[in-house]
N, C-alpha and C positions, 0 to 999 in steps of 0.2 A: 504493500499499499504506500501511496505517497501522500504528502501534506502540502503540497503546492511550494516546496522549497526551490525547485528548479524554476518555477514560474518567478518567484520572487528574485531569485538570482538574475534571472534574464532581464528584469525591470532595470536593474542597476548596470548590468553588463552591455545592454543594447547601444546605449549612446556612444561609448568609445568604439565599440565593435563597428557601428555604422560609419564612423570616420576612418576605420581602417588600423586603429591603434592596438587591438588585442582580440584574441579568440580566432575562430575559424571565419571563413568567407561565407556566412550564413546570417547576415543580419536581417535580411527580410523574413527568414524562418523564425528567428527569435520573436519578432514583432508579431508575427502571425500568431505564434503560440501564446504570447502574453496576452493578446487581445482575446483569444478564445479561452484562456485560462487552462490550456491543455499541459498538464505535467505528466509526460510519458517517457518511454525509454529513448525516443529520438531525441527529445530535448535533454534529457540527462546526460547522453553521449556528447551534444554539442557543448554543453557547459564546461564538461572535462577538458576540453580544449582551450580554456582560458589559463594560460600558463602562468600568468601573475597572480591570479586570485586562488586558483584550485588548492595550492599547497597550504593555504592559510586555512581553508575549509577542511583540509585532512588533519591539520594540525589541531584544531579546535575539536573536531570529531574524536580524534585519538584521546584527548584530555577529558573527553565527557562521556565516551561511550557511545555517541551517537553517529548517525549516518551523516556524510558530508553534506548531503542534500536535506538534512532535517531542516525545517524551517527555522528553527532556534538557531542552528549554526549559521546559516545564512544570514539571519537578521544579526547575529553577533559580528559577523565580518563587515557588512554593510553599513549598518546603524549602530551596533554595540549593545551588548546586554550583560549580565553577570557572568555568562560563559566564559568570557574573555579572562576572567580572574582565575580560572583554572589551568590556563596555560603558563607555566613557568618560563622565565627568562632563558634558562638553559635550553629548553626544548625549542623556543623560538631561534635561538642562535644556532642550534644543530639543524634546524630546518633550513635556514638560510645558507649554512654551510653545505648542505646536501645539494642545494640549488645552484650555487655559485661556484663551487669547487673546481668545475672545469676551466674556468677563465683564471681563477685566482690561487690554484694549487690546493692540493687535498691536505687537510689538517685535521685537528681534533674537535674543531668548532670553538676553541677557546678565543680565537682572535674575533670571531663574530659576536660571540657572548660579550666580550670586553667592550666592543664598539656599540653595543645596543643599550639605550638609555635604561635606567632601572625601572622606569614606568612604562616601559614599552610593552604593548599587547598586539595580538595579531588582528588588528582592526585595519580597514582601508586607509584611514589617515595615516597609520604607521607606515605603510609602504608609500604613501604619497610624500610625506614630510621627512622620513628617515631614509629609506631604501632608495627612492629616486634621488638623482644628483641635484635638482632644481634648487634647493634650499642653499647648497653650497655654491651654486652659480650666481645666487643673489649675493653672496658675500663677496664674490669677485668683482662686483661692480655691474654685472649684466643684469637688468631688472626687468624690462618689458615682457620679453618672452618667458623667462622663468616664472614671473609673477602670474602672468595669464595662465599658464598651465597648471601651476600649484592651486589657483583658484577654481579652475573648470575641473581639474580631475578629482580634487575632494569631493565627497558628498556633503552638499550644502542644505541648509534648511531655510525656510521662508514662509511668508504668508500670501495666500493669494489675494490679489487686488481686483482682478477681474478676468473673466474667461470669455474668449472670442473663438469659437470653432475648434481649430486644432492648435491653438495657441492660448497662453495664459500670461497675465502680467503678475509679477511675483516681486514682493519686497523682501530682501535679504541684506546681509551684511558681507561685503566682500573682504578679501584678504588686502592688506595694504603693507607696504615695506617702509620701514622708518629709517633706512640705513644701516642698522644693527640687528633689527628684529621684525618678524611678521606678527600682526595682530589684526583682530577684526575692525573694520571701518565702519563708517556710519551707514545706515541702511540706504540702498538704491532699490529703484523698480526697474526690472528688465523684462522684456518679452522672451518666452520660452515656448518650445513645442510640447505638445502633450499627445500628438499622434500624427500620422501621415499616411497618405494613400487609402484612406477610409479605415485605418487601423489605429488602435488607441494604446499607448504605452501605460498611462496612468489610469488609476480608477476615477470615476467622474468627480469633478473638482466644482467648488463653489466659492464665491469670495468670501473671504474670512478663514478658509481653511488652511492648515499648516501642510507643507508638502516638502518633499526631498527632491533635490535637483543634482544631475551629473551632467557635465558639459552643458550643452545647450538645450537640454531636455528637463522637464518635470517628470520624475519617475514614479512618484506614489504619493497618494495622500497619507497625511500622518495625524495621528491624535498629538495633542499638545504634550503629553508624557513622552510619546515617541521623539517628538522634535527636541524636547529637553535633554533626552538621553543622547541623541546624536550629537547635539552641541557639547555635552559634558564630555563624551569620549574623544570627539575630535579636538577639544581644546586641551584635553590631558595630553594627546600625542603631540601636538604643536608645542606645548610647553616643553614636554620632555625632549624632543628634538632640538630646542633651543636652550637646554640646560636651566630652564626657569622653574619655579615653583608652580605646583598646580594652582589654576586660577580659582577664585571664589565663584560660587554659583551666580552671584549677582552680576559678575563680568561676563558670564558665558553666553547669556542668552537674551534675545529680544524678538 
Protein backbone atom coordinates (compact mmCIF):
# COMPACT_ATOMS: atom_id res chain seq x y z
CA UNK A 1 0.00 0.00 0.00
CA UNK A 2 1.08 3.58 -0.59
CA UNK A 3 0.22 6.74 1.28
CA UNK A 4 0.89 9.41 -1.31
CA UNK A 5 4.56 9.90 -0.49
CA UNK A 6 5.65 9.69 -4.12
CA UNK A 7 3.03 12.27 -5.16
CA UNK A 8 4.17 14.59 -2.37
CA UNK A 9 7.78 14.14 -3.48
CA UNK A 10 6.86 14.93 -7.08
CA UNK A 11 5.12 18.18 -6.08
CA UNK A 12 8.45 19.55 -4.89
CA UNK A 13 10.70 17.79 -7.38
CA UNK A 14 8.80 18.89 -10.48
CA UNK A 15 9.90 22.57 -10.65
CA UNK A 16 13.69 21.92 -10.88
CA UNK A 17 13.07 18.84 -13.02
CA UNK A 18 11.10 20.91 -15.52
CA UNK A 19 14.13 23.25 -15.70
CA UNK A 20 16.45 20.30 -16.35
CA UNK A 21 18.32 20.64 -13.05
CA UNK A 22 17.72 17.20 -11.53
CA UNK A 23 15.97 13.89 -12.01
CA UNK A 24 15.11 12.07 -15.20
CA UNK A 25 13.64 13.51 -18.38
CA UNK A 26 10.04 12.93 -17.34
CA UNK A 27 8.74 16.26 -16.09
CA UNK A 28 5.43 15.90 -17.96
CA UNK A 29 4.78 12.52 -16.34
CA UNK A 30 5.54 13.94 -12.88
CA UNK A 31 3.03 16.74 -13.42
CA UNK A 32 0.41 14.38 -14.83
CA UNK A 33 0.66 12.03 -11.86
CA UNK A 34 0.56 14.85 -9.32
CA UNK A 35 -2.50 16.28 -11.03
CA UNK A 36 -4.19 12.86 -10.96
CA UNK A 37 -2.92 12.01 -7.47
CA UNK A 38 -1.61 8.67 -8.74
CA UNK A 39 1.06 7.14 -6.47
CA UNK A 40 2.07 3.96 -8.30
CA UNK A 41 5.09 1.89 -9.20
CA UNK A 42 5.87 4.00 -12.25
CA UNK A 43 6.05 7.21 -10.25
CA UNK A 44 8.07 5.53 -7.52
CA UNK A 45 10.64 4.38 -10.07
CA UNK A 46 10.86 7.92 -11.44
CA UNK A 47 11.53 9.57 -8.10
CA UNK A 48 14.40 7.18 -7.40
CA UNK A 49 16.15 8.92 -10.27
CA UNK A 50 16.53 12.13 -8.24
CA UNK A 51 20.13 11.54 -7.20
CA UNK A 52 20.32 14.67 -5.05
CA UNK A 53 17.27 14.00 -2.89
CA UNK A 54 16.92 10.21 -2.87
CA UNK A 55 19.89 9.46 -0.57
CA UNK A 56 18.43 11.80 2.05
CA UNK A 57 15.13 9.92 1.95
CA UNK A 58 17.01 6.65 2.38
CA UNK A 59 18.96 8.09 5.30
CA UNK A 60 15.80 9.26 7.11
CA UNK A 61 14.12 5.94 6.36
CA UNK A 62 16.99 3.90 7.83
CA UNK A 63 16.95 5.97 11.01
CA UNK A 64 13.20 5.58 11.48
CA UNK A 65 12.39 2.12 10.09
CA UNK A 66 10.10 3.60 7.45
CA UNK A 67 9.95 3.31 3.68
CA UNK A 68 11.84 6.10 1.85
CA UNK A 69 8.58 7.12 0.19
CA UNK A 70 6.51 7.04 3.35
CA UNK A 71 4.76 10.40 3.38
CA UNK A 72 6.33 11.29 6.75
CA UNK A 73 9.82 10.72 5.36
CA UNK A 74 9.16 12.83 2.27
CA UNK A 75 7.65 15.57 4.42
CA UNK A 76 10.72 15.51 6.67
CA UNK A 77 13.03 16.14 3.73
CA UNK A 78 11.10 18.90 1.96
CA UNK A 79 9.31 20.64 4.84
CA UNK A 80 10.81 19.29 8.06
CA UNK A 81 9.40 17.29 10.96
CA UNK A 82 10.60 15.45 14.06
CA UNK A 83 11.98 12.51 12.05
CA UNK A 84 14.99 14.68 11.22
CA UNK A 85 16.09 14.57 14.84
CA UNK A 86 16.53 10.80 14.62
CA UNK A 87 19.35 11.03 12.06
CA UNK A 88 22.68 11.57 13.79
CA UNK A 89 25.47 13.72 12.38
CA UNK A 90 27.80 10.76 11.86
CA UNK A 91 25.23 8.98 9.71
CA UNK A 92 24.75 12.14 7.64
CA UNK A 93 28.53 12.38 7.20
CA UNK A 94 28.82 8.75 6.12
CA UNK A 95 26.00 9.24 3.62
CA UNK A 96 27.77 12.22 2.07
CA UNK A 97 31.06 10.35 2.01
CA UNK A 98 29.44 7.43 0.20
CA UNK A 99 28.01 9.79 -2.39
CA UNK A 100 31.03 11.95 -3.07
CA UNK A 101 34.01 9.66 -2.49
CA UNK A 102 34.53 8.90 -6.22
CA UNK A 103 35.50 12.55 -6.69
CA UNK A 104 37.20 13.22 -3.37
CA UNK A 105 38.87 9.91 -2.48
CA UNK A 106 37.64 7.15 -0.21
CA UNK A 107 37.99 7.69 3.54
CA UNK A 108 36.26 6.77 6.74
CA UNK A 109 33.79 9.65 6.54
CA UNK A 110 35.46 11.64 9.31
CA UNK A 111 36.35 14.53 7.00
CA UNK A 112 32.71 14.87 6.01
CA UNK A 113 31.51 14.66 9.60
CA UNK A 114 34.02 17.30 10.69
CA UNK A 115 32.82 19.64 7.94
CA UNK A 116 29.13 19.29 8.78
CA UNK A 117 27.65 21.88 11.17
CA UNK A 118 26.61 20.42 14.50
CA UNK A 119 22.96 21.33 13.91
CA UNK A 120 22.84 19.83 10.41
CA UNK A 121 19.97 17.50 9.50
CA UNK A 122 18.96 15.86 6.18
CA UNK A 123 16.55 18.64 5.22
CA UNK A 124 16.46 20.09 1.72
CA UNK A 125 17.74 23.42 3.05
CA UNK A 126 20.86 21.64 4.36
CA UNK A 127 21.61 20.49 0.82
CA UNK A 128 21.03 24.01 -0.53
CA UNK A 129 22.97 25.96 2.09
CA UNK A 130 25.72 23.51 3.07
CA UNK A 131 26.34 20.99 0.28
CA UNK A 132 25.91 23.30 -2.70
CA UNK A 133 28.77 25.79 -3.29
CA UNK A 134 26.59 28.90 -3.66
CA UNK A 135 27.03 30.28 -0.14
CA UNK A 136 30.79 30.00 -0.55
CA UNK A 137 30.58 31.84 -3.87
CA UNK A 138 28.71 34.69 -2.17
CA UNK A 139 31.63 35.05 0.20
CA UNK A 140 34.04 35.43 -2.73
CA UNK A 141 32.12 38.47 -3.95
CA UNK A 142 29.95 36.81 -6.60
CA UNK A 143 26.43 37.82 -5.59
CA UNK A 144 23.70 37.97 -8.22
CA UNK A 145 23.58 34.40 -9.56
CA UNK A 146 24.46 32.60 -6.29
CA UNK A 147 21.83 34.60 -4.42
CA UNK A 148 19.21 33.90 -7.09
CA UNK A 149 19.89 30.17 -7.02
CA UNK A 150 19.92 29.96 -3.21
CA UNK A 151 16.61 31.80 -2.99
CA UNK A 152 14.89 29.84 -5.74
CA UNK A 153 16.25 26.40 -4.85
CA UNK A 154 15.28 26.45 -1.16
CA UNK A 155 11.67 25.59 -0.35
CA UNK A 156 10.06 28.93 0.46
CA UNK A 157 6.87 29.69 2.38
CA UNK A 158 4.45 32.51 1.74
CA UNK A 159 0.85 33.65 1.76
CA UNK A 160 -1.42 33.79 -1.25
CA UNK A 161 -2.58 37.27 -2.22
CA UNK A 162 -4.56 36.39 -5.34
CA UNK A 163 -5.20 33.47 -7.70
CA UNK A 164 -5.63 33.92 -11.45
CA UNK A 165 -5.96 30.82 -13.61
CA UNK A 166 -2.72 28.86 -13.51
CA UNK A 167 -0.82 31.50 -11.52
CA UNK A 168 -0.93 32.99 -8.04
CA UNK A 169 0.40 36.12 -6.40
CA UNK A 170 2.27 35.18 -3.22
CA UNK A 171 3.85 37.34 -0.52
CA UNK A 172 7.04 35.91 0.96
CA UNK A 173 10.42 36.93 2.37
CA UNK A 174 13.35 36.58 -0.04
CA UNK A 175 16.93 35.91 0.95
CA UNK A 176 19.18 38.97 1.02
CA UNK A 177 22.97 39.13 1.23
CA UNK A 178 24.42 41.64 3.66
CA UNK A 179 28.04 41.28 2.63
CA UNK A 180 28.89 38.69 5.27
CA UNK A 181 25.70 36.78 5.87
CA UNK A 182 22.36 35.72 4.40
CA UNK A 183 19.11 36.61 6.08
CA UNK A 184 15.42 36.91 5.25
CA UNK A 185 14.46 40.27 3.79
CA UNK A 186 11.25 42.27 3.84
CA UNK A 187 8.22 40.57 2.24
CA UNK A 188 7.74 40.90 -1.50
CA UNK A 189 4.90 39.81 -3.80
CA UNK A 190 5.68 37.64 -6.84
CA UNK A 191 3.65 35.82 -9.47
CA UNK A 192 4.22 32.06 -9.56
CA UNK A 193 2.86 29.17 -11.61
CA UNK A 194 0.39 26.75 -10.04
CA UNK A 195 -0.03 24.55 -13.10
CA UNK A 196 0.36 24.36 -16.84
CA UNK A 197 -1.12 22.69 -19.90
CA UNK A 198 -4.38 22.04 -18.08
CA UNK A 199 -2.56 20.23 -15.24
CA UNK A 200 -2.19 21.48 -11.67
CA UNK A 201 0.83 21.04 -9.41
CA UNK A 202 -0.64 22.42 -6.21
CA UNK A 203 -3.89 21.72 -4.46
CA UNK A 204 -6.52 24.48 -4.95
CA UNK A 205 -5.52 27.83 -3.47
CA UNK A 206 -7.44 30.85 -2.21
CA UNK A 207 -6.31 34.28 -1.01
CA UNK A 208 -5.05 34.05 2.56
CA UNK A 209 -3.76 30.46 2.21
CA UNK A 210 -0.22 29.62 3.25
CA UNK A 211 1.76 27.81 0.56
CA UNK A 212 5.18 26.37 -0.30
CA UNK A 213 7.24 27.36 -3.33
CA UNK A 214 10.17 25.90 -5.27
CA UNK A 215 11.80 27.84 -8.07
CA UNK A 216 8.97 29.64 -9.92
CA UNK A 217 6.15 27.36 -8.82
CA UNK A 218 3.73 27.05 -5.94
CA UNK A 219 4.09 23.43 -4.83
CA UNK A 220 1.35 22.97 -2.27
CA UNK A 221 -1.13 24.56 0.07
CA UNK A 222 0.08 24.52 3.69
CA UNK A 223 -1.49 24.91 7.07
CA UNK A 224 -0.03 27.72 9.15
CA UNK A 225 1.57 25.06 11.34
CA UNK A 226 3.25 23.53 8.27
CA UNK A 227 4.55 26.93 7.21
CA UNK A 228 5.95 27.68 10.66
CA UNK A 229 7.67 24.29 10.71
CA UNK A 230 9.19 24.85 7.26
CA UNK A 231 10.40 28.29 8.31
CA UNK A 232 11.90 26.91 11.51
CA UNK A 233 13.84 24.02 9.95
CA UNK A 234 15.04 26.19 7.08
CA UNK A 235 16.24 28.92 9.41
CA UNK A 236 18.09 26.39 11.58
CA UNK A 237 20.03 25.11 8.58
CA UNK A 238 20.77 28.61 7.30
CA UNK A 239 22.08 29.60 10.73
CA UNK A 240 24.13 26.40 11.03
CA UNK A 241 25.68 26.93 7.59
CA UNK A 242 26.82 30.38 8.69
CA UNK A 243 28.01 29.42 12.17
CA UNK A 244 25.25 31.43 13.80
CA UNK A 245 23.08 30.55 16.81
CA UNK A 246 19.61 29.20 16.19
CA UNK A 247 17.27 32.15 15.57
CA UNK A 248 14.37 32.77 17.90
CA UNK A 249 10.86 31.87 16.63
CA UNK A 250 9.94 35.55 16.44
CA UNK A 251 12.70 36.10 13.87
CA UNK A 252 11.76 33.15 11.68
CA UNK A 253 8.30 33.69 10.45
CA UNK A 254 5.98 36.21 8.90
